[in-house]
Every structure is written in structure tokens, then in C-alpha cells.
N, C-alpha and C positions, 0 to 999 in steps of 0.2 A: 758650559754652569760651572765655575768651581767656588767653590768654599772653604772651612775648614770642617767642614767633617766629614768625623772620622770612615763610616762606611759608603766610603766613594765604589761604588761597581761600573763594571761598564758593559748594555745590553751591543746586543748583536747589530743594529744599526751602526754601531760605531763611536755613538757622542758616547761620551762620559756623562751620567744624572749619578744625585745622590739622594739623600732622604729628601730634603729636604723643596725636592723636583717631589712629592708628590703632594702637595700642598699648593691648590691653588692660592689665587689672585682673593686677597680676605676683602671683602666688602661687607663694609660702617651702614647699620640704617638703624637710626638715631643712636639707640643708649648700647645697640645688639653688633657685633661684628661678627660674621659667618665667613666659615674657613672651609672651602672645599673638598676635600681627601680624596685624590685621582689614582683608578689605579691607570700604571704603563704596561703595557705587551714588552715581554723582554724580546720578544721575534717581530721583526719588521719585516716586511717586503720590499725585494730588492731594491724597489725605488730610493724605501728611505719614508716612508710615509706611515704612520702609527696613528692609531686613533688611543683618544685618551678618554676615559669614560671615569664618570661623578658614579662613585659607589657611596658616600658619606658626606653628609655639612658638617660642619663645626657648631656649635651656637657659643658666643660666651658674652656672658653680660655682667658686670664687676666680672663678682669670682665666682661663680653661677657656668662653667663648662656641661655644654653636654652636646651627644652628637644622637645626628637622628639619620637611619638607613636612608639610602634614593631606595627607591620599587625598583624591579628588576619589570624593564618595560615587554623580554619576550615572553616572559610568564603570565603578562596579561596578554598579551596580544593571543596567548595560545588560545587562556581559556574563555575569549572571546569568542576564536573559531571551531572553537568546542561546544557554545553554548549555538553558532547561532547553527555548524551543523547543528547537533541535533533537534531545534525547531525549526531546520528546513526539514528535517527525515519525514519530524510528524505532522508539518504542513502538510505537504505533501501527501502522507499517507491521507490525511484526511481526506481531504481532498480525492485523491483515487477510491476512498470507500464510497463518500456521497457520490458521486460519480459512478460506478456499479451501483446503486440503489438507485438511482433516478429512473 
């Protein structure tokens, strides 16, 4: 990917990227333009496979620009697991107490 962008650098995968590589393909929805802001890892595995993840959405509507952060799915999954574990603990404790008093 070669552009006239002065902030080019190399990642360990050997592929040259620039600052324009951190913006995804813009989507046109009605009068709005949505542009994903991407996070690219600086270290890839030896096979050269890298995971690119969206971190924010840039919304352009006329002269108004807003940025919305993407939620971190890992935190949502961990919170769900914690809540499920807490509920399972109290459910099993209640069943055990009920069976003991039966």
C-alpha cells in the first residue's frame, strides 16, 4: 500500500503500512458516511496472519462528525461469566439447603 502519507512505518510482518491503513472502507447509509477506525497489531505470527479489529466508528453527517467507541467484547463476556457463576453458586447453595432440610 503506497501513498504520499509521510507517516509510513514497517510492521514485523514485513508489510509496509501507513496511517491510512487504520481506516476501513467507508459505508454510505442515506446522508451519513460511516468509517471504521481499525486497530492493527504491530507483531504478527510467523505465517503473516494478523487480526484487525474495529475500535471506533467515525460518523460523518453533513458538517457534523462524531466518533463512537466499539464496546470491548472481552469485558462483556467476562462480566457475563461472572454473573452466571454467581447465579449458579446461589442456586446450588439454595438447592443444597433445601435438600438438607427436607
